[in-house]
Backbone bond lengths (Angstrom), bond angles and torsions (degrees), N, CA, C in turn:
res aa  C-N    CA-C-N  psi(-1)  N-CA   C-N-CA  omega(-1)  CA-C   N-CA-C  phi
1 X - - - 1.615 - - 1.480 106.84 -
2 X 1.334 112.94 139.02 1.487 120.05 174.44 1.445 104.51 -93.53
3 X 1.372 112.88 127.51 1.523 115.34 172.81 1.518 102.96 -103.98
4 X 1.411 107.24 150.84 1.411 119.38 170.93 1.566 108.92 -132.04
5 X 1.265 113.07 148.78 1.496 119.64 -174.72 1.594 114.76 -90.70
6 X 1.352 116.07 -19.25 1.420 116.99 170.16 1.447 118.11 -158.87
7 X 1.293 122.73 155.31 1.403 129.81 179.41 1.529 107.51 -94.42
8 X 1.359 115.92 122.90 1.482 119.45 179.29 1.452 107.83 -121.35
9 X 1.258 113.88 161.31 1.533 121.34 167.92 1.472 115.11 -108.37
10 X 1.253 116.67 137.70 1.502 117.27 174.10 1.457 106.64 -101.35
11 X 1.318 112.76 129.97 1.570 126.22 -178.83 1.511 109.56 78.90
12 X 1.344 120.48 -61.23 1.479 122.40 -177.99 1.496 109.73 -160.57
13 X 1.273 111.62 168.05 1.432 116.48 178.11 1.531 116.51 -84.67
14 X 1.280 120.01 147.78 1.389 122.11 -179.23 1.586 112.51 -71.26
15 X 1.270 117.52 163.48 1.535 120.20 167.49 1.551 107.82 -83.53
16 X 1.241 110.43 115.79 1.564 109.31 175.78 1.417 112.57 -80.42
17 X 1.536 119.11 157.61 1.507 122.67 1.68 1.454 109.31 -70.83
18 X 1.455 107.86 158.57 1.387 122.80 172.52 1.554 112.98 -117.16
19 X 1.319 118.74 134.92 1.382 120.18 172.64 1.454 113.60 -118.49
20 X 1.385 115.23 130.86 1.502 126.70 -169.34 1.458 108.72 -119.92
21 X 1.285 121.20 130.76 1.495 127.63 171.03 1.364 114.17 -99.30
22 X 1.402 117.78 110.74 1.495 123.60 -178.21 1.504 103.27 -109.79
23 X 1.277 115.13 97.19 1.596 121.74 -177.63 1.553 111.09 51.44
24 X 1.224 119.00 46.25 1.572 117.99 170.60 1.590 108.64 94.01
25 X 1.355 119.14 -10.16 1.432 124.26 173.49 1.542 112.08 -91.40
26 X 1.296 120.55 117.16 1.327 124.19 -175.87 1.552 111.46 -92.09
27 X 1.308 117.51 132.92 1.476 122.90 176.60 1.448 108.70 -122.16
28 X 1.399 118.22 142.53 1.486 118.86 169.90 1.417 107.90 -133.55
29 X 1.327 112.52 150.43 1.518 118.87 177.92 1.526 104.94 -151.75
30 X 1.335 106.74 155.75 1.596 119.22 -179.03 1.466 116.05 -99.16
31 X 1.392 111.94 -11.34 1.467 115.59 173.41 1.633 106.62 -152.10
32 X 1.325 109.89 -179.93 1.509 118.18 -178.58 1.549 112.66 -66.44
33 X 1.242 113.51 -44.40 1.533 118.50 -176.82 1.523 117.61 -54.49
34 X 1.428 115.42 -53.50 1.470 114.32 173.48 1.498 116.79 -69.01
35 X 1.390 111.89 -29.20 1.587 113.53 174.78 1.538 111.40 -60.10
36 X 1.298 113.52 -47.88 1.456 119.07 178.43 1.496 110.73 -53.99
37 X 1.360 116.17 -52.90 1.361 123.22 -177.62 1.568 116.67 -55.12
38 X 1.307 114.40 -43.39 1.476 123.71 174.24 1.507 112.91 -63.31
39 X 1.397 111.93 -48.88 1.509 116.88 -177.85 1.530 113.38 -64.47
40 X 1.371 116.86 -35.70 1.377 121.29 -175.23 1.551 111.98 -72.78
41 X 1.268 119.37 -11.57 1.463 124.25 176.59 1.512 111.31 -87.74
42 X 1.284 122.38 -15.59 1.354 128.77 -171.33 1.612 111.09 -92.66
43 X 1.313 110.98 158.46 1.475 120.02 172.99 1.520 106.69 -84.15
44 X 1.286 119.33 106.54 1.526 122.61 -171.56 1.487 100.83 -122.07
45 X 1.283 117.48 126.42 1.460 127.26 175.49 1.489 111.33 -77.44
46 X 1.264 119.73 121.56 1.496 124.47 -175.42 1.586 106.46 -61.97
47 X 1.401 116.11 139.49 1.477 118.89 174.47 1.630 112.47 76.75
48 X 1.286 115.79 -2.23 1.443 116.55 -175.28 1.633 99.41 -96.43
49 X 1.362 119.81 142.61 1.396 126.99 179.77 1.495 108.95 -100.35
50 X 1.409 106.38 132.14 1.517 115.38 -178.30 1.594 105.48 -118.67
51 X 1.449 110.51 143.45 1.474 110.80 -176.02 1.481 110.05 -80.62
52 X 1.307 118.16 151.38 1.499 126.60 173.50 1.433 104.37 -147.43
53 X 1.386 108.12 162.94 1.479 121.60 169.68 1.465 112.02 -139.75
54 X 1.322 119.90 143.92 1.429 124.41 171.79 1.455 111.91 -94.39
55 X 1.480 116.17 178.70 1.471 120.63 -171.44 1.523 113.06 -54.87
56 X 1.388 119.21 -27.18 1.477 121.62 -176.58 1.500 110.47 -82.04
57 X 1.393 118.90 -13.06 1.487 120.67 -176.66 1.542 109.93 95.37
58 X 1.313 117.69 3.81 1.450 118.50 -175.07 1.486 103.20 -78.11
59 X 1.374 115.08 139.48 1.486 121.78 -178.07 1.516 113.28 -77.07
60 X 1.357 116.98 128.95 1.396 119.78 175.10 1.624 108.70 -123.00
61 X 1.258 116.23 172.67 1.357 120.03 179.21 1.617 107.10 -131.76
62 X 1.336 111.82 145.04 1.519 118.22 177.11 1.472 110.08 -123.23
63 X 1.368 118.84 136.61 1.425 120.09 177.83 1.611 106.57 -152.49
64 X 1.280 116.47 170.27 1.451 124.03 179.07 1.459 107.01 -117.34
65 X 1.275 119.35 124.92 1.436 125.25 172.86 1.472 115.46 -140.93
66 X 1.263 125.77 126.23 1.285 131.15 176.52 1.507 116.17 51.27
67 X 1.362 112.03 47.20 1.473 121.97 175.78 1.518 114.69 81.03
68 X 1.418 116.45 8.22 1.523 116.75 -179.19 1.418 109.06 -124.28
69 X 1.307 119.64 142.32 1.497 122.08 174.79 1.565 103.73 -89.52
70 X 1.302 119.55 122.90 1.529 115.58 -177.51 1.503 108.24 -118.85
71 X 1.358 109.32 128.08 1.506 121.64 -179.25 1.566 101.72 -104.15
72 X 1.400 116.19 123.29 1.486 115.87 -173.89 1.562 107.97 -141.32
73 X 1.398 114.55 144.85 1.421 117.16 -179.69 1.543 109.50 -86.24
74 X 1.409 111.89 0.07 1.609 119.92 -174.70 1.542 103.40 -72.47
75 X 1.194 120.05 92.70 1.527 122.02 168.33 1.465 109.29 -146.26
76 X 1.347 111.25 155.85 1.495 117.15 -179.83 1.559 114.32 -96.12
77 X 1.259 109.41 9.98 1.508 112.45 -178.14 1.512 105.05 -87.74
78 X 1.388 111.49 151.27 1.433 124.00 170.22 1.464 114.73 -75.92
79 X 1.298 125.54 149.21 1.419 124.74 172.80 1.474 113.71 -45.87
80 X 1.370 121.19 133.30 1.485 113.20 177.82 1.483 111.05 -76.49
81 X 1.468 108.99 153.78 1.548 113.32 -179.07 1.570 105.73 -73.07
82 X 1.228 112.04 167.79 1.515 123.23 175.16 1.531 111.56 -54.00
83 X 1.516 113.44 -44.88 1.466 119.02 176.70 1.445 113.62 -59.07
84 X 1.351 115.83 -43.78 1.585 123.11 -175.22 1.473 106.64 -65.47
85 X 1.349 123.04 -41.72 1.389 126.38 177.87 1.565 110.99 -59.69
86 X 1.237 114.31 -48.20 1.471 117.78 -176.21 1.497 108.69 -71.50
87 X 1.213 121.66 -39.37 1.567 120.04 168.61 1.362 119.18 -61.14
88 X 1.273 118.38 -33.43 1.468 130.17 175.76 1.492 104.47 -57.73
89 X 1.320 115.66 -54.57 1.537 123.91 -177.84 1.452 107.91 -62.34
90 X 1.311 119.19 -53.82 1.494 122.27 -170.74 1.478 109.69 -65.93
91 X 1.273 125.09 -19.85 1.495 129.05 -169.24 1.519 112.60 -107.43
92 X 1.239 113.50 -3.31 1.505 120.56 -177.25 1.593 113.73 -61.54
93 X 1.355 113.21 145.55 1.384 123.97 178.95 1.492 116.20 -55.60
94 X 1.308 116.51 -37.83 1.405 123.22 -169.34 1.552 114.33 -100.64
95 X 1.401 107.45 31.24 1.491 116.45 -179.70 1.508 113.36 -79.73
96 X 1.288 125.75 125.10 1.497 122.81 175.36 1.390 112.81 -58.36
97 X 1.370 120.68 143.84 1.377 125.58 -175.03 1.633 108.16 -64.60
98 X 1.229 118.93 -28.91 1.568 119.85 -174.19 1.557 106.59 -95.67
99 X 1.260 123.91 9.71 1.447 123.15 -174.21 1.627 108.70 -87.19
100 X 1.400 109.53 135.25 1.362 114.33 -179.54 1.548 111.90 -81.50
101 X 1.248 119.69 140.07 1.574 121.00 177.50 1.570 111.61 -57.61
102 X 1.298 115.88 143.68 1.471 115.19 164.23 1.444 112.95 -69.80
103 X 1.246 109.34 130.74 1.610 116.93 -174.98 1.644 112.67 -58.26
104 X 1.329 114.33 131.68 1.551 119.97 178.00 1.552 104.48 -90.65
105 X 1.245 126.68 5.39 1.512 128.79 -173.66 1.563 103.54 -89.27
106 X 1.368 108.02 156.71 1.535 118.99 169.01 1.423 109.57 53.74
107 X 1.293 125.85 37.99 1.475 128.70 174.69 1.446 112.75 -62.89
108 X 1.274 118.65 -30.35 1.588 120.36 -173.39 1.539 108.67 -70.99
109 X 1.320 119.44 -21.94 1.420 120.72 -177.84 1.565 107.47 -96.16
110 X 1.222 121.62 4.21 1.546 119.88 -178.27 1.565 109.18 -118.43
111 X 1.259 117.91 135.35 1.406 121.02 178.21 1.454 111.27 -80.64
112 X 1.376 119.22 147.53 1.460 126.25 -178.50 1.658 107.62 -53.29
113 X 1.322 115.25 -51.40 1.435 116.45 -172.12 1.508 110.86 -59.99
114 X 1.397 118.81 -33.44 1.470 124.05 176.84 1.492 109.58 -66.18
115 X 1.288 113.83 -46.10 1.632 114.61 -178.29 1.589 107.59 -64.59
116 X 1.323 117.72 -38.38 1.448 115.68 -177.43 1.517 107.98 -69.86
117 X 1.303 118.46 -42.11 1.528 115.92 -178.94 1.514 111.55 -71.06
118 X 1.355 119.71 -23.61 1.592 117.51 175.33 1.512 108.15 -74.39
119 X 1.451 114.07 -38.42 1.477 116.96 -176.71 1.549 104.48 -68.08
120 X 1.326 120.39 -44.36 1.477 118.72 -176.15 1.547 111.98 -57.55
121 X 1.425 109.40 -44.94 1.474 114.90 177.36 1.538 109.35 -59.42
122 X 1.160 123.71 -43.91 1.513 128.17 -177.79 1.562 106.68 -60.56
123 X 1.354 117.43 -48.90 1.487 121.99 -179.43 1.639 110.12 -61.15
124 X 1.277 114.63 -43.03 1.429 118.38 177.55 1.635 112.51 -67.73
125 X 1.251 117.57 -36.53 1.557 122.39 177.06 1.589 103.30 -70.42
126 X 1.330 123.05 -42.53 1.417 120.44 -176.46 1.504 107.13 -70.34
127 X 1.184 121.96 -38.22 1.494 122.99 178.38 1.582 109.16 -64.88
128 X 1.287 118.11 -40.71 1.430 122.28 176.87 1.444 113.89 -61.66
129 X 1.340 120.21 -41.03 1.495 128.80 -179.72 1.473 111.37 -73.44
130 X 1.413 115.04 -29.05 1.564 119.40 179.99 1.561 99.59 -76.55
131 X 1.338 123.80 -41.93 1.471 120.05 -169.88 1.527 105.29 -74.94
132 X 1.231 122.30 -28.40 1.519 121.95 178.23 1.515 109.25 -72.49
133 X 1.347 114.95 -38.18 1.464 119.49 -176.49 1.659 105.52 -66.35
134 X 1.283 114.26 -40.83 1.452 120.43 -177.66 1.578 105.54 -60.84
135 X 1.283 118.11 -49.34 1.402 123.50 -179.11 1.485 116.37 -67.19
136 X 1.292 117.29 -32.88 1.465 124.63 174.59 1.526 115.58 -79.78
137 X 1.214 118.52 -22.98 1.577 125.94 -178.93 1.536 109.64 -76.33
138 X 1.371 115.67 130.51 1.516 114.32 -179.62 1.555 101.64 -71.45
139 X 1.382 113.49 165.95 1.418 118.41 170.78 1.511 117.40 -61.96
140 X 1.439 116.50 135.98 1.366 115.44 178.98 1.561 111.01 93.77
141 X 1.361 116.25 0.97 1.450 123.82 179.34 1.473 110.91 -80.28
């Protein structure tokens, strides 16, 4: 596992919430401190680029170099479509078995930032329920 001592922004800070894809596991955070805490618990390969988006849908990249986690808007990717964002969420590795998919219908009437905010909220809620389940489950369960 690559450890990094701080989370820094290259050029400017993203507009939170931010969603980051670490090898199919989606993480969401509404500020830098919880984002750092979540990322520091994962096995992150140094110098590998991971996809991310901020509240506006702008593509970002995350990587670890020289002990720093760097979140940067410097990427050559186009902003993802609303459908791509939804499928990214629905097909993630850390999806709870009982979670209902985010609807792919009526996308023309929804704004991208609303979709991202709703998905970030669902990711945070799923994470909270998963951590409560781990605490409530007896060892060996």
